[in-house]
C-alpha positions as CSV (number, residue, x, y, z in Angstrom):
1,M,107.1,0.0,10.9
2,A,104.5,2.2,8.8
3,I,102.6,0.6,5.9
4,S,103.1,2.6,2.8
5,T,100.0,3.9,0.7
6,K,100.9,1.7,-2.0
7,A,100.6,-1.2,0.2
8,R,97.4,0.0,1.9
9,R,95.6,0.2,-1.7
10,A,96.7,-3.2,-2.5
11,R,95.0,-4.9,0.1
12,P,91.4,-5.5,-0.8
13,F,88.6,-4.3,1.3
14,Y,86.4,-7.1,0.9
15,D,86.4,-10.8,1.4
16,G,84.2,-13.0,-0.3
17,A,84.3,-15.4,2.5
18,S,82.7,-12.5,4.8
19,Y,81.2,-10.3,2.5
20,V,78.2,-8.3,3.7
21,A,76.1,-6.7,0.7
22,G,75.0,-3.9,3.2
23,D,78.5,-2.7,4.2
24,S,79.8,-2.6,0.0
25,V,80.2,0.9,-1.2
26,G,78.2,-0.1,-4.5
27,Y,75.1,-1.0,-2.4
28,L,75.6,1.9,0.1
29,L,75.9,4.4,-3.1
30,S,72.7,2.8,-4.6
31,Q,70.7,3.2,-1.8
32,V,71.7,6.9,-1.6
33,M,70.9,7.4,-5.0
34,T,67.4,5.5,-4.7
35,S,66.8,7.8,-1.5
36,M,67.8,11.2,-3.7
37,R,65.6,9.7,-7.0
38,R,62.8,9.4,-4.7
39,Q,63.0,12.9,-2.9
40,V,63.7,14.5,-6.7
41,E,60.6,12.9,-8.2
42,Q,58.6,13.9,-5.3
43,A,59.6,17.5,-5.4
44,M,59.1,17.7,-9.3
45,T,55.5,16.7,-8.9
46,A,55.3,20.5,-7.9
47,H,56.1,21.2,-11.1
48,D,53.8,18.4,-12.9
49,L,57.3,16.6,-13.8
50,T,58.0,12.9,-13.3
51,A,61.7,11.1,-12.6
52,S,62.2,10.5,-16.4
53,Q,60.5,13.8,-17.7
54,W,62.8,16.3,-15.9
55,F,66.2,15.2,-17.2
56,P,65.8,15.6,-20.6
57,L,64.3,18.8,-20.1
58,W,67.2,19.9,-17.9
59,K,69.6,18.5,-20.6
60,L,68.1,20.1,-23.5
61,R,68.1,23.5,-21.4
62,R,71.9,23.1,-20.5
63,E,73.2,21.6,-23.9
64,G,70.9,22.7,-26.6
65,P,69.2,20.7,-29.2
66,A,69.8,16.8,-29.1
67,T,68.4,13.7,-30.8
68,A,66.3,11.4,-29.0
69,Q,69.3,8.9,-29.5
70,E,71.3,10.9,-27.7
71,L,69.1,11.6,-24.7
72,A,68.4,7.6,-24.6
73,R,72.0,7.0,-24.6
74,E,72.4,9.7,-21.9
75,M,69.5,8.3,-19.6
76,D,70.4,4.8,-20.7
77,I,66.8,3.8,-21.8
78,D,66.0,2.1,-24.9
79,A,64.6,3.8,-28.2
80,G,61.0,2.8,-27.7
81,A,61.1,4.0,-23.9
82,M,62.4,7.4,-25.1
83,T,60.0,7.7,-28.0
84,R,57.1,7.4,-25.4
85,L,59.0,9.8,-23.3
86,I,59.4,12.3,-26.0
87,D,55.5,11.7,-26.9
88,R,54.5,12.6,-23.7
89,L,56.6,15.7,-23.4
90,A,55.5,16.7,-26.7
91,A,51.7,16.4,-25.7
92,K,52.6,18.6,-22.5
93,G,54.0,21.1,-25.2
94,L,57.4,21.2,-23.3
95,L,59.5,20.0,-26.4
96,Q,59.3,19.6,-30.0
97,R,60.6,17.4,-32.9
98,L,62.2,19.5,-35.6
99,R,64.2,18.1,-38.7
100,S,67.8,19.2,-39.1
101,E,68.4,21.8,-42.0
102,T,71.3,20.0,-42.7
103,D,70.2,16.4,-42.8
104,R,66.6,15.9,-43.4
105,R,66.8,12.4,-42.1
106,R,68.0,13.8,-38.5
107,V,65.2,14.8,-35.8
108,V,66.3,17.1,-33.2
109,L,64.7,17.9,-30.3
110,T,64.4,21.4,-28.7
111,L,62.3,23.0,-25.5
112,T,59.6,25.2,-26.1
113,A,58.7,28.0,-24.2
114,A,57.0,26.1,-21.4
115,G,59.8,23.4,-21.4
116,E,62.2,26.5,-20.8
117,A,60.3,27.4,-18.0
118,A,59.7,23.9,-16.6
119,A,63.5,23.1,-16.8
120,D,64.3,26.2,-15.1
121,H,63.1,24.8,-11.8
122,V,65.2,21.8,-11.8
123,P,68.4,23.1,-10.5
124,Q,66.7,24.7,-7.9
125,V,64.9,21.4,-6.7
126,L,68.3,19.3,-7.3
127,A,70.1,22.0,-5.2
128,E,67.4,21.5,-2.4
129,V,67.7,17.8,-2.5
130,N,71.3,17.5,-2.4
131,N,72.0,20.3,0.4
132,A,69.0,18.3,2.6
133,Y,71.1,15.1,2.4
134,L,74.4,16.9,2.8
135,R,72.7,19.0,6.0
136,D,75.0,17.3,8.9
137,F,77.9,18.0,6.7
138,S,80.8,20.5,7.2
139,R,82.0,22.5,4.2
140,D,85.2,20.4,4.4
141,E,83.6,16.9,4.8
142,W,81.2,17.8,1.7
143,Q,84.5,18.9,-0.4
144,Q,86.4,15.6,1.0
145,L,83.2,13.6,-0.2
146,K,83.2,14.8,-3.6
147,D,86.7,14.1,-3.9
148,L,86.4,10.6,-2.8
149,L,83.6,9.7,-5.1
150,R,85.8,11.4,-8.1
151,R,88.7,9.3,-7.1
152,M,86.8,6.3,-7.5
């Protein structure tokens, strides 16, 4: 008799007595992400950007002005690290701090023309890195992988 889908899902996939970290989904996903981050960072050096610098530029390019707090939350870094990162990006002429016209206490970050130009490279680099990792996948496998990850 076939096991129902619900019954299959109810059984745990891992057992603490025989757990092997290298076989866990979390570990494998982490390894892929670490490797992809390295590749993105290496590719971004051609555009004079570090791993931490390209993301806020890309976010500001896609979504418009944001506060340091909003960016820090998105990047999962503390306020001090965010301030230092913003200082570096401002010193490179890639973004600027502007006081909000509606609330003078609020400071928003916007891209400069140079920041917009730098951010324009990000999607291409990300696409190239993703495509390199997916080179041996069929289109159906790529779609299935995305579907499975979304389910998680």
